[in-house]
C-alpha positions as CSV (number, residue, x, y, z in Angstrom):
1,M,205.2,75.7,28.3
2,S,205.1,76.5,32.0
3,Q,206.0,80.1,31.3
4,D,203.0,80.5,29.1
5,I,200.8,79.0,31.8
6,Q,202.4,81.3,34.4
7,S,201.9,84.3,32.1
8,A,198.2,83.5,31.7
9,Q,197.8,83.0,35.5
10,I,199.4,86.4,36.3
11,T,197.5,88.2,33.5
12,S,194.0,87.1,34.3
13,A,193.5,84.6,37.1
14,P,191.5,85.9,40.1
15,G,193.7,86.3,43.1
16,F,196.7,88.3,44.4
17,I,200.4,88.3,44.7
18,A,202.0,87.7,48.1
19,A,205.0,89.8,48.9
20,L,207.5,87.7,50.9
21,D,210.5,89.8,50.0
22,Q,211.5,91.6,53.2
23,S,215.2,92.4,52.8
24,G,218.0,93.2,55.3
25,G,216.5,96.5,56.4
26,S,213.0,95.3,56.9
27,T,213.6,91.7,58.1
28,P,213.9,92.6,61.8
29,N,210.6,94.3,61.8
30,A,209.0,91.5,59.9
31,L,210.3,89.0,62.5
32,K,209.2,91.3,65.4
33,Q,205.7,91.4,63.9
34,Y,205.9,87.6,63.8
35,G,206.9,87.5,67.5
36,V,210.6,86.9,67.1
37,E,212.7,89.5,68.9
38,A,216.2,90.7,67.9
39,N,217.8,88.7,70.7
40,A,216.8,85.5,68.9
41,W,219.7,85.7,66.5
42,N,223.4,86.5,66.7
43,S,224.2,87.0,63.0
44,D,222.7,88.0,59.7
45,T,222.8,84.3,58.7
46,E,220.7,83.3,61.7
47,M,218.3,86.2,61.1
48,Y,217.8,85.1,57.5
49,D,217.3,81.5,58.6
50,L,214.6,82.6,60.9
51,V,212.8,84.7,58.3
52,H,213.1,81.8,55.8
53,A,211.4,79.5,58.3
54,M,208.6,82.0,58.7
55,R,208.2,82.3,54.9
56,A,208.3,78.5,54.5
57,R,205.6,78.1,57.1
58,I,203.4,80.6,55.2
59,I,204.1,78.9,51.8
60,K,203.4,75.4,53.1
61,S,200.1,76.4,54.8
62,P,197.1,74.8,53.0
63,A,195.4,78.1,52.0
64,F,198.6,79.4,50.3
65,N,198.0,78.0,46.8
66,G,197.3,79.2,43.3
67,D,193.5,79.2,43.8
68,Q,193.8,82.5,45.7
69,V,197.5,83.4,45.7
70,I,198.6,83.6,42.0
71,G,202.1,84.8,42.7
72,A,204.7,85.4,45.3
73,I,207.7,87.8,45.5
74,L,210.8,86.4,47.0
75,F,214.0,87.9,48.5
76,E,217.2,86.7,46.9
77,M,218.2,84.6,49.9
78,T,214.8,83.0,49.9
79,M,215.3,82.0,46.2
80,D,218.7,80.5,47.2
81,R,217.2,78.4,50.0
82,E,215.0,75.3,49.9
83,I,211.7,74.2,51.3
84,D,211.5,70.5,52.1
85,G,214.6,69.8,50.0
86,M,213.4,71.7,46.9
87,P,214.5,75.1,45.7
88,T,212.0,77.7,46.9
89,A,210.9,78.9,43.4
90,Q,210.4,75.3,42.2
91,F,208.5,74.4,45.4
92,L,206.2,77.4,44.9
93,W,205.3,76.5,41.3
94,E,205.3,72.7,41.4
95,N,203.7,72.2,44.8
96,R,201.6,75.3,45.3
97,R,201.0,76.5,41.7
98,V,202.1,80.0,42.8
99,V,204.2,81.9,40.2
100,P,207.6,83.0,41.6
101,F,209.0,86.6,41.4
102,L,212.2,88.0,42.7
103,K,213.0,91.3,44.4
104,I,216.1,92.6,42.7
105,D,216.8,96.1,44.0
106,K,219.6,96.8,46.5
107,G,217.8,99.5,48.6
108,L,217.4,103.2,48.3
109,E,219.5,106.3,47.8
110,D,218.9,109.3,50.1
111,V,216.1,111.6,49.3
112,Q,216.8,114.0,46.4
113,D,214.2,116.1,44.6
114,G,211.4,114.5,46.6
115,V,212.2,110.9,45.7
116,R,214.4,108.0,46.8
117,L,215.9,106.3,43.7
118,M,217.3,102.8,43.7
119,K,220.9,102.3,44.5
120,P,223.3,101.2,41.7
121,N,223.2,97.5,41.1
122,D,226.3,96.4,39.2
123,G,225.6,92.7,39.8
124,L,222.1,92.8,38.3
125,D,222.8,90.9,35.1
126,A,224.4,88.1,37.1
127,L,221.4,88.0,39.5
128,L,218.9,87.9,36.6
129,T,220.9,85.0,35.0
130,R,220.6,83.1,38.3
131,A,216.9,83.9,38.5
132,V,216.2,82.5,35.1
133,K,218.0,79.3,36.0
134,A,216.0,79.1,39.3
135,G,212.7,79.2,37.5
136,I,211.8,82.8,38.4
137,F,209.0,84.3,36.2
138,G,209.5,88.0,37.0
139,T,211.2,90.6,39.2
140,K,210.3,93.5,41.4
141,M,212.2,96.7,42.2
142,R,211.1,99.4,44.6
143,S,211.8,103.2,44.6
144,V,209.9,105.8,46.6
145,I,208.2,109.1,46.0
146,D,208.1,111.4,49.1
147,A,206.8,114.6,47.5
148,A,204.8,115.8,44.5
149,S,207.9,116.9,42.6
150,P,207.3,116.7,38.8
151,S,211.0,116.3,38.0
152,G,211.6,113.9,40.9
153,V,208.6,111.7,39.8
154,T,209.8,111.7,36.2
155,A,213.3,110.7,37.2
156,N,211.9,107.9,39.4
157,V,209.8,106.4,36.6
158,A,212.7,106.8,34.1
159,Q,215.0,104.8,36.4
160,Q,212.4,102.1,36.9
161,F,211.8,101.7,33.2
162,A,215.5,101.6,32.5
163,V,215.9,98.7,34.9
164,A,212.8,97.1,33.5
165,A,214.4,97.0,30.0
166,Q,217.4,95.2,31.5
167,V,215.0,92.7,33.1
168,R,213.1,92.1,29.9
169,A,216.4,91.4,28.1
170,H,216.7,88.3,30.3
171,G,213.2,87.2,29.4
172,L,211.7,88.1,32.8
173,M,208.6,90.1,33.5
174,P,209.5,93.3,35.5
175,I,207.2,94.7,38.2
176,V,207.8,98.4,38.3
177,E,207.2,99.8,41.9
178,P,207.4,103.5,42.4
179,E,205.9,103.6,45.9
180,V,204.1,106.8,47.0
181,T,204.6,107.3,50.7
182,I,201.1,107.2,52.3
183,S,201.9,109.8,55.0
184,I,202.9,112.7,52.7
185,A,200.6,115.8,52.7
186,D,200.6,116.0,48.9
187,K,199.9,112.3,48.2
188,A,197.0,112.9,45.8
189,R,199.1,115.4,43.7
190,A,202.1,113.0,43.7
191,E,199.7,110.3,42.4
192,D,198.5,112.5,39.6
193,L,202.1,113.2,38.5
194,L,202.9,109.5,38.7
195,L,199.9,108.6,36.5
196,D,201.2,111.0,33.9
197,A,204.8,109.8,34.1
198,L,203.8,106.1,33.9
199,T,201.5,106.7,31.0
200,A,204.2,108.4,29.0
201,A,206.7,105.6,29.8
202,L,204.2,102.9,28.8
203,D,203.3,104.7,25.6
204,A,207.0,104.8,24.7
205,L,207.6,101.0,25.0
206,P,208.1,99.1,21.8
207,A,205.0,97.3,20.5
208,G,204.4,94.0,22.2
209,Q,206.5,94.7,25.3
210,Q,204.8,94.7,28.7
211,V,205.5,95.4,32.4
212,M,203.6,95.0,35.6
213,L,203.0,97.9,38.0
214,K,203.0,97.8,41.8
215,L,201.5,101.0,43.1
216,T,200.4,102.6,46.4
217,L,196.6,102.5,46.9
218,P,195.5,106.0,45.6
219,E,193.5,108.7,47.3
220,K,191.2,108.9,44.3
221,A,189.4,105.5,43.6
222,N,190.2,104.1,40.1
223,L,192.8,106.8,39.5
224,Y,195.0,104.1,37.9
225,R,192.2,102.5,35.8
226,P,193.8,103.8,32.5
227,L,197.0,101.9,33.5
228,V,195.0,98.7,34.1
229,D,193.6,99.0,30.6
230,H,196.9,99.9,28.9
231,P,198.1,97.3,26.4
232,A,201.7,97.6,27.8
233,V,200.6,96.5,31.3
234,M,200.2,92.8,32.1
235,R,198.7,93.6,35.5
236,V,198.4,96.3,38.2
237,V,199.0,95.3,41.8
238,A,198.8,97.3,44.9
239,L,201.1,97.4,47.9
240,S,199.6,97.9,51.4
241,G,202.2,100.6,52.1
242,G,201.7,100.7,55.9
243,Y,197.9,100.6,55.9
244,A,196.5,98.0,58.2
245,R,194.9,95.0,56.4
246,D,191.3,96.1,56.8
247,E,192.0,99.6,55.5
248,A,194.1,98.2,52.7
249,N,191.4,95.8,51.7
250,T,188.8,98.6,51.8
251,R,190.9,100.8,49.5
252,L,191.8,98.0,47.2
253,A,188.1,97.0,46.7
254,Q,187.5,100.5,45.4
255,N,190.0,100.2,42.6
256,S,188.6,98.1,39.7
257,G,191.1,95.8,38.0
258,V,193.8,96.2,40.7
259,V,194.8,93.2,42.8
260,A,196.8,93.1,46.0
261,S,200.5,92.5,46.5
262,F,200.6,92.8,50.3
263,S,203.5,92.0,52.7
264,R,202.9,93.3,56.2
265,A,199.1,93.2,55.8
266,L,199.3,89.5,54.7
267,A,201.3,88.5,57.7
268,E,199.3,90.6,60.2
269,G,198.2,88.5,63.1
270,L,200.6,85.6,62.5
271,S,202.9,84.5,65.3
272,N,205.8,82.2,65.8
273,E,204.1,80.9,68.9
274,Q,200.8,79.9,67.2
275,P,200.2,76.1,66.9
276,K,199.7,74.8,63.4
277,A,195.9,74.9,63.4
278,A,195.7,78.4,64.7
279,F,198.4,79.7,62.3
280,D,196.8,78.0,59.3
281,S,193.4,79.3,60.3
282,R,194.6,82.9,60.7
283,L,196.5,82.9,57.5
284,A,193.5,81.4,55.6
285,A,191.3,84.2,56.9
286,S,193.9,86.8,55.8
287,I,194.2,85.3,52.4
288,A,190.5,85.0,52.0
289,S,190.0,88.7,52.9
290,I,192.7,89.9,50.6
291,H,191.5,87.7,47.8
292,A,187.9,89.0,48.2
293,A,189.2,92.6,48.0
294,S,191.3,91.8,45.0
295,V,188.4,90.4,43.0
296,A,185.8,92.9,44.2
297,G,186.3,95.2,41.2
């Protein structure tokens, strides 16, 4: 029953998906942005404890609830930890009414043919089984497009949809994330190629199957509108991709039907040193601005 409620919330509720899934490579930068320097920990375990405390503080903040934040993407170690004695995914849904997702990729291969594919993930089925037991609704996996290479973009999308099929076999909703790097000179052309490749992959899905898409905010407003309207797409969300929050919000508001799934832009301005009132106020303002941009279309 809760899965049906969660599905309806993700499909049509006004709001956005928070990305709280920084992994091993990006965690130090996330902590630095939060005001915690590398000398604050002596091991990976201590580092992950610190980032979990940051995420728990965000999740427990009053503004972080299903009225504006409809979902949240977690890192594996966040799923395995607790908030106030309750497993994180359970706390998100039961206490905040936020639908939990899980980041499942294991990082990126080196650049080849203009793209960075996902590394092999032999333990994926075991992870997906754990995710189902933990109450996770869906998953997210990220690969990267660094150039407007037709063959590279096609390979990138093909890998994403192969993993999505594996996710769907466990009854979970996959978020397909072929990120286009915002700094490349041929970004607009890469996005055109991506639109074509995604459309072909969606058209090939069996009737009744759906995925979600997480895409870089495009150079051409509403480029991805056909994907928003595609029957095989539950929802299209956008990553901030390195844009500052104000620019990300401006770009997002120009793309009808697309909602945010921001990470760095969500946490922008938050600090470990802020007292509770200041932290909650800053996060509430951030959430309000991202929510407004998400529903502007």
